[in-house]
N, C-alpha and C positions, 0 to 999 in steps of 0.2 A: 239857499242862495237866491237872491233877487236878480232877475234878468230883465233888461229893458230892450225891446226890439223896435227898431225904426223901420217902418214899412211893412205892409202886409202882402207883398208879392209872394211868389212861390218860395223863394229862399227864406224870407222872414217867417212865413208860416211853418215851413218844414222845421226850421230851427226851434221855433216856439213849441211845436208839437213834441219834438224829441226831448227838449228840456223839461217840458211839463210832465211828460210820461216818466222822466227820470226823477221826478219829485221836487223840481225847483219851482219857485214862484215866478211867473212870467206875465209881463204886460207888453202888449203890442200897440204901437201908435201909428195910425194911418191918417195922412192929411186929406184923403178923398173920402166921400161918403160911402164908398163901396170897397170891398176887399178883393184881393186877387191880382191887382196891378195889370200886367200884360199877359195874365194867364187866367182869364175867366171868360164868361159868356155875356154878350149883350143881345137882348131880343130885338129883332128888327124884321118887321113884316112877317112875323111868325117863325123866322129862322133864328137859330142860336148861333150867332156870329161870335168870333173870338176877339178879345181886345188886343191880342198880339199873336201868340202861338196859334198854329193851325189845327187845333184839336188832335194833335198827334204827339206821341211820346217816341222819340227817335229810336230808342233801344228796347221798346216794348215792355212787357210785363216782367222780364227777367233782367232788365238793365238797372242802372243805378237808382233811378227814380222809382221804378216799379218795386225794386227790392226794399227801398226805404219805406214806401207806403205799406208794403206787406209787413215789415217789422213793426210798424206803428199800429197795425190792425185796422188800417183805413178801409172803409167800405167802398172801394173803387174796383171796378172790373175793367181790365185792359185787354182788348181783343187784338190778337196779332194780325197785322196787315199781310195779305197774301194776294199777289206777289209782293216782295219787298220793294222793288222798284222796276219800272219799265223805262226804256230810253226810246223816245220818238224822234225819228230822223226822216228827212225828205226821201221819197222814192228814188230820186236822183241823188246819190250820196254826195256828189260834188256841188249840188245846188245850195242855195242860201235861204230858201223859204219852203213853205209847205203847200204852195199853190198847186203843185202837180200831184198832190197826194202824199201819203206818208207810210212808213212801216214802223212797227213796234218791235223792239227786241228786249229780252230779259236782261237786267243789269248784269247777271252772271255771264252773259254771252257777248258782252261788248267787245271782247278780244277778237271775235271772228271777223271784224272789219279791218283788222290790222294786216299789214303785209306779213308774209312768213318770217321775214327777218325781225320785224317788230314783235311778232308773237314769241319768238324764241328769246329775244332780249327781255321782253316783259316778264316771261316766266322766270328767268334768272334773276331779274331785278326784284320782283315781288318776293322771291324766296330770301334773297340776301338782305333786303331792307327790313324784313321782320326780325332779323338777328342784329343787323347793323343799320338802324334808321339814319336818315340824313341828318347831319349835325348842323347844317346851315343851308340857306337858300329857300326860296319860295317854291310852292307846288308848280307854278308856271315854269320856273327855271329848271326844275327837275324834269318836267315833261319835255321841254325844248332840248335839254342836254341829252336825254336818254332815248327819246322816241321821235322818229321822223314824221312830218305831216302835222296837221292841226287837229286831227280826230281826238287824240288823247287830251289836248289842251281844252277843246270844246267840252268834253265830258267833265274835266276837272273844274272848269268855270261853272258849268251847270250845277254840279254837286255842291261846290263851295257857295254858289249864289243861293241855292235852295236851303242848305243846312246852316250856313253861317252868315248869309247876306254880305258876302265878300267875293272879290275876284280871286282867282287862283294865285295871281301875282302878289296878293296881300296876305296870304296865309303861309306860315312855315310848312315846308314839306313834311317835316317830322310830325307836326300836329295832325295833318291830313291822314298820314299813314296810321297813326294811333287811332283815329276815328274809324277808318276803314276796318282796322283790326277789331275794334269794338263792335262794328256792325255785324261781322261774322261771328264774333264771340257770343253776342246776345241774340242773334238770329233775326235782327231787323225790327222795324217799327211796329207800333200798335196805336189803337184809338181807345181812349177812356170813354166808356158808355156815359152819356150825359155831357161829354165834352170837357173842356178845361175846368168849368165850374164845379163839376162833380168832385174833382181832386181838391179844389179849394174848400168846398163845403165839408168834405170829410175831415180835412185838417182843422177847420174851425171847430167842428164837433169834438175832436180829440182835445184841443186846447181848452175848450169850455168845460168838458167833462172832468178835466184834471185841475180845475180851479183857475185857469189862466184867463186873462182879460184882454179884450180887443177894443181899443178906443178909436173909432172912426172920427173924421173931421177934426183930427188932432195933429196939427203940424208941429214937428220938432224944429225949433229954431236954434237950439244950442246943445252941444254935448259938454257937460261940466267936467273939467279936468282939474285934478289936484295932485301935485307931486308926480306928474307924468302918468297918472292913472285915471281912467274913466270912472267917475263915481255917480253919474246921473245925467239927466237930460232936462231941458225946459221945453214943454209943449203947451201951446196956447197960453203962455205966460206963467204956467205953474211948474214948480220944480218937482221932479221925481228922482229918488235916489235908489241906487242898486249896486250890485257887485260886478256885473257884466253888462256891457252895451254891445248889441249886435245891430249892424246897419245893413239894410237891404237896398241901399240907394247908390251903391258904387263907391269906389275909393275917392274919386275926385269930389263928388258931391258931399261925401262924409267929411272930408278934410276941411270943407268950408264951414263946418258947424262947430269947430273948436280952435283954440289957440294953444300952442305949446308953451309950457312954463319956461323951458329952455330949449334951444335948437342944438341938438347934438349931431354927430356924424350920421347916425341911423336916420334921424328925422330929415336931414338934408338929402340923403340918398333917396328916401321915400318920396319926398316932395318933388324931386327931379324926375322920378319914375312916373308919378301920376300926371305930370305935365305932358308927358309923351303919349298918354293913353288916348285912343280914338274910339268913339262909339261906331257901330255899324248901322247903316240905314237901309230901308227897304220899302217896297210898296206891295200891298196885298189887294187883289181884285176878287171880290166875292160874286159868284154867279148863281142864279137860280134856273132850274130847268125842269121840265116834266119828265124827260127821259134822261138816263145817265149820259153824261158827256164823256166819261172815261170808262166806266163799267167795271172797275176794280177798286180795291181799297188801298193799294200801294201808292207810291209816289211816281208821277209821270215826269221824268226829266226831259227837258227840251233844249238840247245843246245847239240846235240850229235856229233858235229864235233870236229876234233882235234884242229883247230884254228879259222875257219871262224865263226863269230858271227851272221852275218845277210847278206841278199842279197836283192837288189831291182832291178826292171826292169822298168825304167821310161818311156820307149817308149810305154808302154801300155796306158799312158796318153798323152804323147807328142811325136808322131812319128818323128817330125822334129829334134830330138836330134840324129838321126841316118840317114844314107842314105836310100833312098826309098827301102822298102822291108826288111830292117834289123832291128835288135833289139839290144839295149844297156843294158847290165846287169852288175851291180857292186856289188862285194862282199867286205865286210870290216871285218878286224880282228884286235883286239887290240894287241899290243906288250908290254908285261910287262917290267918294268924297268930292271929286271935282265936278259932280253933276247935281249937287244939292240945290243949286240956284236955278235949276232947270227941271223942277219936279213935274210941271205940266207936260213938258216934252217927253219925259220919261214915262209918264202915264199913257200918253197917246201911243207911244211905241209899244207898250205892253198890250194895249187894246188891239192894236193891229196884229200883234202876234196871235192873240186869242181868236181873232176873226179867221186867220189862216189855219190855226190848229184845229178849230172846231167848225171849219167851213161846211155849210149844208146842215148844221145843227142849230136848233132854236134855243136861245137862252136869254135871260134878262140880267143886266148888270145891277146887282143889289146895292153894293157899296164899295167904294175905293178908299182904302186906308193907307196912310203914309206914316212911317216910323223914322224919326230923326230927332236931333236936338235933345230935349228933356224927355222924350218918349221914343227912344231908339229901339232897334232890334236887340242889340246888346250894348250895355254901357261900356264894356271893354271888348274890342274885337278879338275873336278867338286867336289864340297864339300869343297874345300880349297880356293876358290876365296876370295880375299880381296875386300873391298868396292871400289867405284869409286874415292873416295877422296884420296889425299896424304897429308903428313904433310906440303907441300908447298902450300901456298895460290894461288888460281887460276890455279892449275895444277891438271888435272883429268886424270884417266885412264879408257878406255872403251875397248870393244872387248872381245875376248875369254880369256883374262887374268883377267877380272873383270865382270863375268856374274852375273845375278840376281838369287836369290835362287829358286831352283826348275825348272829352265829353261834348256831345252835340247839344246845344241849346239847353233844354230843361234837364237833360241827363247830366250835362256839365254843371248845372246849378246844384243838382243832388250830390255830385262828387265833391264840390266845394263845401257844401253844408256838412257832409260827413266829416271832412277834414277839420272844419272849425269846431264841430260839436265834440269830436274825439279829443281835441286839444283842450277844450273847456272842461270836459268831464275828468280828464286826467289832471288838469291844473287846479281845478276848484271842486273838491269833493263836496258831496251833498250836505255834510254837516258844517261846512265852513261858514 
């Protein structure tokens, strides 16, 4: 079977590697001169910065992505982050900034700042929601309905902002609880040695060793449809034909590459659904320092910041991501849809947060990266993902536009890829 993959991001390369290993003929088409999309490294002043993701795999070596890489025999070592996460709050709990100092508490101990009544309610709620997850409503609505005070909502906003680049009010509560369940199921995050690029290079090696081809600087301008079936693509003016087309550029962008032979009810429903999709946006601020700013390899959640949702310092696990004697620290903040026209203001607020969080410590701002529009955090915001299938036979969508339920970022991509590949392998045997 011949498979054509549009895009060499993590979702596209995972799909190509799995199908190559299964014995299928695979060609990957990438419009950029580099592979990896928003999951690779760029060298800057001797630091290995990331094009998107923060050199972290949310569910570590035993999560969906780590498991897929292991199944593929990828030569990637993922080191578990310890602690999983720390929450930094002002010393004065009712304060709104860190100017008077701060205190760090383990993510597992966040409940100790609740009132006794809220502690009892939370214990009951956490037990019951594992069996009966919320059927409707956002995470913010769940917090407001079930817990008094803003402490829980601040943590929810910080977690959702860091993990999904969304506010708690924009994420279904059921999706967040599934993610939290996965965090405990898989024991937390990890850092791939060599950063994001180590994962990408291992996948490229697998594809190449199985006879697959990767075409860079090859922009796909059309998906060829015949009798409501994907039969090929046009890249740089040349036609390529195959049995399956897999797109790693999201449902909305994929739908712009083809025309329906006929519009049936399934197509109408699909087109209506993709019109409602919203991508998530964010800002990443990369810092360099001689001394550790955090001192551990877990995530530092900052619920009392103006904008910064979380920070990590991957060089505590992999010093090779920075020049000798240096540390790389990355802060992330979500940008709400109604603030996309005020990015400069959002960046300034994030910088002020960092000044307070790291008051008295010396650091250099290496690079500020923004993710929105055609280069977003996620092509479909978490909780709104469509399935990997499309109404066109033989056309699938993978990547951050079609994540699996309850998967954070790249682990969500891995869940979606597994769903798509399982369907393909069951529907299209190798000898077809």
